[in-house]
C-alpha positions, 0 to 999 in steps of 0.5 A: 915707924914700922910697928904701924906700917905692916905689910903681911907679905905673901899671905894676902891679895896679891900672894893669891893672885899669883898662885893664880898666875902660876896655876895658869902658866904666867910668870909670878910677880911675887910669891904665892900662897902655898895652901892655895897652890896645893888647893889649885894642883890638877884643877883645870877649871877655876872661878873666884867670886869676890864679894866686896866687903864681906871680910872675915869679921863681918863674917864672924858678926853674922854667923847666923848667915855665914856658916857656908864661908866658915864651914869652907874655910881654906884660910885666912889672909890679909887685903893689901894696905890701903884696905879698900876696893880700889887698891885692893881689887886692882891688886889681885887683878894685877898681881902686884901692890898699891906701891907698883900699880899706883892706885894707892886708894879711893882718890888721888890728887891729880894734877892735870885737873887740879883736884882729887879723883876718885880713880876706880869711877873716873870722877871728880872727888870734889863734885862727884862729876864724870871727868872728860876722860873715861878710865882716866886711872887706867890711862894714867895707871895702866895695868895688865889684869891677870885675865889678859895675862891668862889668856895670852898664855892660850887659856880662856879667862874672862872677867864678869861684873856689873860694871865692866864690859859686855855684862855692864848694867846686869845688877842681879847676882843670879844673872852674874852667875848664870853668865859665869856658868854658861861661860865655864859650860862653854870652854872657859878656864877661869873667871872672875866674878865681882859684885859690889855687895855686901859692901854697899849695904855694909856702908849704909847699915853697918856690920851686923844688920838684918839688911846685910844678912839677907844680902849674904843669903843671896850670896851663898844661895847663888855660890852654892847653886852654882857650884852643885851646877858646875861640879868640875869647877874649883870656886873659891870665894873671897873679899877685898876688905873687911868692915867695922862700924865708923863715926865721922870727924868734920875737921871744920870743927878743928880750925886749927887743922882746917886752916891748914888744908888747901883742898879737902882730905882724900885718899880714903876717910879712914887714911886721909892725905892732907894737902897743905897750904904753902909753909903750913907743915908745922902747924898742922902736924902739931894741930893734928897730933894735938887732936888725934894722936890717941888713934892717928899716926901721922906720915909725910908723904916721903916717910909713907912712900919708903915705907913697905904700907904701900906694899913691895916692889918697883914704885910706880913713877906717878905715886909722889904726884898723887898724895898730899903732904901727909898721910894719916893711918887710923887705929880708931873708928874715925872717918875724917873729912871737912865740911869747909870744902867741896867733896862727894863724900857720904857719912856711912855707918860702915867703912874701911881702910884703916889699920884696924885688923878687923878691916884687913882681914879676909877668907878664902872659902873653897867649894868643889875641892 
């Protein structure tokens, strides 16, 4: 099992986060990254730009517009498992692994609701409708983010994102970068800036496309403009995960698998978790391996949670309730869903959260070193 489930301890998003915590006098949850520790020395002001989906493979496939990342590369690191936004950004923001936070993937089963929910957006994974409880994931699986931890040590830190807080709805990267610049010039010590592209564009058009390249150019312009205007700020540019081109498998076309399911597959379409009808465990396992053993490895809930797939540390007590009976880890290009069951899913050209190295590798680039 361990040859498939690998955790690259330290040189990943969690290690990066813990280096930042250490730099701002916060007690670390896990070891940092030595190269980042050295880079941060004597730097009073630090900004992290996280461009969703801008992984190393995406950068390499779009070199014409990605030289600014490659030329300023400090090192390559890994995302967490699964390499998907809900798990990865939460790991960076918390300094902890998914096994610790309970934020195990894009959608988790919610016993209270009786169906899978998208924890980052607090909505039903079945209908796409908003839940009655806002920020349900944070209510049920709370964590203190690095901005809060840094502020508690007497520093001035801030999250700047078009999806949270006072900047919610400001959907231009130029506006977000401008807000960050004003904050840093007026006493800011640390800022985490999140931007949802090129992830959104990659999902629609795939890894190598002129639309993707246009977005990467916009990201470059804002980073370079910000860095020139704020030369006293160390600027780190990262991603939460990478992306590959994919294809979709409808499990409704495999009745021997589909008839075993109790609801739509969830967690993520490239590491699906399956909640089964009672007594269907052996039938499901036999059928799934018959069709997909060439590209997928199947684990029971107990096996996946006892491994290091979701990371290391004290497991969140809610983990077992959030997964189905099995989880499949995908090496090939497939995404899994079932048209038999209602599901808030789109057919995408690019996706992530599988075990392909290209989905998991990200670059840390630095400006004003």
